[in-house]
C-alpha positions in Angstrom: 98.5 15.5 38.9 98.8 19.2 38.6 96.8 19.3 42.2 99.1 16.7 43.7 101.9 19.0 42.6 100.3 22.0 43.6 100.0 20.5 46.9 103.1 19.2 47.4 105.2 22.0 46.8 103.4 24.4 48.7 105.0 27.7 49.2 103.6 28.0 52.6 105.4 25.1 53.5 108.8 25.2 51.7 109.0 28.8 51.7 108.8 31.8 54.2 105.7 34.2 54.1 105.9 37.0 51.2 108.2 34.4 49.2 106.7 32.6 46.2 108.2 30.1 43.5 108.4 33.2 41.2 110.8 35.1 43.3 113.2 32.2 43.3 113.3 32.2 39.4 116.6 33.5 37.9 117.3 36.6 37.1 120.0 39.0 35.5 121.0 40.2 39.0 121.4 36.4 40.5 120.7 32.5 39.5 118.9 30.6 41.9 118.4 26.8 42.1 115.7 25.5 40.1 114.4 21.8 39.8 115.2 21.4 36.2 119.1 21.8 36.9 118.8 18.4 38.7 117.6 16.7 35.6 121.1 16.5 34.6 121.8 13.9 37.1 120.1 11.2 35.6 122.3 10.8 32.5 125.3 11.5 34.7 124.2 8.8 36.9 124.4 6.1 34.2 127.9 7.8 33.5 129.1 7.2 36.6 127.7 3.5 36.5 129.7 2.7 33.5 132.9 4.5 35.2 132.3 2.0 38.0 132.4 -0.9 36.0 135.5 0.4 33.9 137.3 1.0 37.6 136.2 -1.9 39.2 137.7 -4.4 36.3 140.9 -2.5 35.6 142.1 -0.7 38.6 140.3 -2.3 41.6 140.9 -6.1 40.5 144.7 -5.9 39.8 145.1 -3.8 43.3 143.1 -6.8 45.1 145.0 -9.2 42.9 148.3 -7.7 44.4 147.0 -7.7 47.8 146.4 -11.4 47.2 142.8 -11.4 47.8 141.2 -14.6 45.9 139.2 -14.7 43.0 137.4 -18.0 43.7 133.6 -17.5 45.3 132.3 -20.1 47.5 132.1 -23.6 46.4 129.3 -24.1 43.7 126.5 -26.4 44.1 126.4 -29.3 41.3 123.7 -28.6 39.1 120.3 -30.4 39.7 117.1 -29.0 37.9 114.8 -30.2 40.6 116.9 -28.9 43.7 117.6 -25.5 41.7 113.5 -25.4 40.7 112.7 -25.8 44.8 115.4 -23.2 45.7 114.2 -20.5 43.0 110.6 -20.7 43.0 109.7 -22.3 46.7 112.3 -21.9 49.4 116.0 -21.6 50.3 115.6 -23.3 53.6 113.6 -26.6 53.3 112.0 -28.1 56.3 112.6 -31.6 57.3 109.2 -32.9 55.6 110.5 -31.4 52.3 114.2 -32.4 52.7 112.8 -36.0 53.3 110.6 -35.6 50.4 113.5 -34.6 48.1 115.9 -37.5 49.8 113.4 -40.1 48.2 112.6 -38.4 44.7 116.5 -38.0 43.9 118.0 -40.9 45.7 120.0 -38.9 47.7 120.5 -38.9 51.8 119.5 -35.9 53.8 122.8 -34.6 54.7 123.7 -34.0 51.1 120.8 -32.2 50.1 121.5 -30.0 53.1 124.9 -29.4 51.8 123.6 -28.3 48.4 121.2 -25.7 49.5 123.9 -24.4 52.1 126.6 -24.3 49.2 123.6 -22.7 46.9 123.1 -20.2 49.3 126.4 -19.5 49.7 127.0 -19.0 45.8 124.6 -16.2 46.1 127.0 -14.1 48.3 129.7 -11.7 46.6 133.3 -13.2 46.7 135.6 -11.1 48.9 137.3 -9.9 45.5 133.7 -8.3 44.6 133.4 -6.5 47.8 136.6 -5.5 47.9 136.2 -3.8 44.1 133.1 -2.3 45.3 134.6 -1.0 48.8 137.7 0.4 46.5 135.0 2.4 44.0 133.0 3.9 47.1 136.5 4.9 48.8 137.6 6.7 45.7 134.7 8.4 44.9 134.0 9.7 48.3 137.6 10.8 49.0 137.2 12.6 45.5 133.8 14.5 46.4 134.9 14.9 50.3 138.3 16.6 48.9 136.1 18.7 46.2 133.8 19.6 48.7 136.6 20.7 51.4 138.9 22.7 48.9 135.5 24.9 47.8 134.2 25.1 50.9 137.2 26.5 52.9 136.8 29.4 50.8 133.1 30.0 51.9 132.0 32.4 55.0 129.4 29.7 56.0 132.3 27.0 56.8 133.5 29.0 59.4 130.0 30.8 60.9 127.1 28.6 60.1 125.1 31.7 60.7 125.8 32.7 56.9 123.7 29.5 56.0 120.6 31.6 56.6 121.9 35.2 55.9 119.8 36.6 52.8 117.8 33.2 53.1 115.7 32.3 50.7 117.6 35.0 48.4 121.4 33.1 48.2 122.5 33.1 45.0 123.6 29.9 43.4 127.3 29.5 42.5 128.8 26.8 39.8 130.7 25.1 42.9 127.4 24.6 44.5 125.5 23.3 41.7 128.4 20.9 40.5 128.7 19.7 44.0 124.9 19.0 44.3 124.6 17.4 40.9 127.6 14.9 41.5 126.3 13.8 44.6 122.6 13.2 43.4 124.0 11.5 40.5 126.3 8.9 42.5 123.5 7.9 44.8 121.2 7.5 41.7 123.8 5.1 40.7 124.0 3.4 43.8 120.2 3.3 43.8 120.1 1.7 40.0 122.9 -0.6 40.9 121.4 -2.2 43.8 119.0 -4.3 41.2 122.1 -5.6 38.8 124.3 -6.3 41.9 124.0 -9.6 44.4 120.9 -9.2 46.2 122.0 -8.7 49.8 120.3 -9.2 53.3 120.5 -5.7 53.7 118.7 -4.8 50.3 115.8 -2.9 51.7 117.4 -0.7 54.5 120.2 0.4 51.8 117.1 1.2 49.5 115.3 3.1 52.1 118.7 4.9 53.0 119.5 6.1 48.9 115.9 7.2 48.6 116.1 9.2 51.6 119.8 10.6 50.8 118.3 11.5 47.2 114.9 13.1 48.9 117.0 15.3 51.3 119.6 16.5 48.2 116.5 17.1 45.9 114.6 19.2 48.6 117.5 21.1 50.2 118.4 22.4 46.7 115.1 23.4 45.1 114.0 25.5 48.3 117.8 26.7 48.2 119.0 25.5 51.9 122.3 24.6 49.6 124.5 26.3 52.0 124.0 24.1 54.8 123.2 21.0 52.5 127.2 21.3 51.4 128.2 21.4 55.0 125.9 18.1 56.1 127.3 16.4 53.0 130.7 16.9 53.3 130.8 16.0 56.4 128.4 13.1 55.8 131.3 11.8 53.2 134.2 12.2 55.6 132.8 9.4 57.7 132.2 7.2 54.5 135.8 7.8 53.3 136.8 5.9 56.4 134.5 2.9 56.7 135.2 2.0 53.0 139.1 2.2 53.8 138.4 -0.4 56.7 136.1 -2.4 54.4 138.9 -3.1 52.3 142.1 -3.2 54.8 139.4 -6.3 56.2 139.1 -7.9 52.8 142.8 -7.8 52.2 143.6 -9.1 55.9 145.0 -6.3 57.3 143.1 -6.5 60.7 145.6 -4.1 62.8 144.7 -1.0 59.9 141.0 -2.4 59.6 140.6 -2.0 63.6 142.7 1.4 63.6 140.4 2.8 60.6 137.3 1.5 62.3 138.3 3.1 65.5 138.8 6.7 63.6 135.4 6.1 61.9 133.7 5.5 65.2 134.8 8.8 66.4 134.1 10.7 63.4 130.8 9.1 63.2 129.6 9.6 66.7 131.0 13.5 67.0 129.7 14.5 63.9 126.3 13.0 64.2 125.9 13.6 68.0 128.2 16.4 68.0 128.7 18.6 65.1 125.4 18.0 63.7 123.3 19.3 66.6 125.1 22.0 67.9 126.0 23.5 64.6 123.3 22.8 62.6 120.3 21.7 64.8 117.9 24.6 66.4 119.4 27.2 68.5 118.9 30.5 69.2 119.9 32.6 66.5 119.3 37.0 65.8 117.1 37.2 62.8 118.1 40.3 61.0 115.3 41.8 58.6 116.2 44.4 56.1 115.3 47.1 58.0 118.1 46.0 60.8 115.3 44.7 63.6 116.8 42.1 65.8 114.1 39.3 66.1 115.7 37.2 68.8 113.0 36.8 71.0 111.1 35.1 67.8 113.6 33.2 66.4 114.2 31.6 70.1 110.5 30.6 70.7 110.3 28.9 67.0 113.5 27.0 68.1 114.4 27.4 64.6 118.0 28.8 63.3 116.4 30.3 60.0 117.6 33.9 59.4 116.3 36.3 56.8 117.9 39.2 55.7 116.3 40.4 52.1 118.6 41.6 49.9 118.0 45.1 49.1 118.5 44.9 45.6 115.6 43.0 45.0 113.4 45.5 46.9 110.8 43.5 48.2 109.2 43.1 51.8 111.3 41.5 54.4 109.8 37.8 54.7 107.9 36.8 58.2 108.8 33.5 59.8 106.2 31.2 59.7 106.9 29.4 62.7 104.5 25.9 62.7 105.6 25.1 59.2 109.1 26.0 59.9 109.1 23.4 62.8 107.6 20.6 60.9 109.7 21.5 57.8 112.9 20.9 60.5 111.4 17.7 61.8 110.9 16.1 58.5 114.4 16.8 57.5 115.6 15.4 60.8 113.6 12.2 60.2 115.4 12.0 57.0 118.6 12.7 58.4 118.2 9.7 61.0 117.6 7.7 58.1 120.7 8.7 56.5 122.8 7.3 59.5 121.6 3.8 59.5 
């Protein structure tokens, strides 16, 4: 296991030349992201899940009732042990041959058995009330975390100039705001990952599972190798679109079609402009000027490397300037790009 971990956390892949994990240990001068900082996310994810249950029961449900959203789900199939066993153990969509066999066994006509299976399948679908409560919970969290992100990012230099994301990298000190932002985002997506196994199973179960795994991986890896500055920008922009899509879902469940269409149009514009505009232009490989501690410009090297990473060693750390490792950084950026594409599913 130790060998596997050593191979996975290879400094040659994750860090620039002349930089080791030991260099990013906390000192009296500065605090840097540590992998153990994220352990707090696991118990916090459980707390968020419990808050969700309380929120849906005592806040979202009364709101849904006030909007005249029906609590009744689809019509339930009448209890039948034989059909239930077939449904759970064999198939949810019996063919004609099996339908005829069940018809003879139960002395029911084929049409009645088909209706039973249709009702039983619909029974597993969440009611409109349950969908509304879930969307309201996500809308509330996304709105909160997006508002928090905007409030602290507007005070940071890298919001207004993305080059600041890479100055002094990887020796960028960790702030309380960044730590709180990362832990809370990670906790929320962990809670979504856990709740998939307790919620009603849906058709997109596997897709959403992979989505959550990719999101969690991006959050963890960007924190551990101290790409937290650009990570905060990505998460904030990502959450902005989620606020609108969850609001559109709520309007749809409440049968406010005009509001739903308006919110969805706003979501589509923001989603496409952010994924196809802001992400590629601001955060993707472009020509940057790399400043070493002696002030030399490495623009030509960076342009050849097609990477936005800039290094400027903190004078107080008194170590040689890190050199750019072109192949490994291109590989790393490609991996992060593929994971980012998964998030946009």
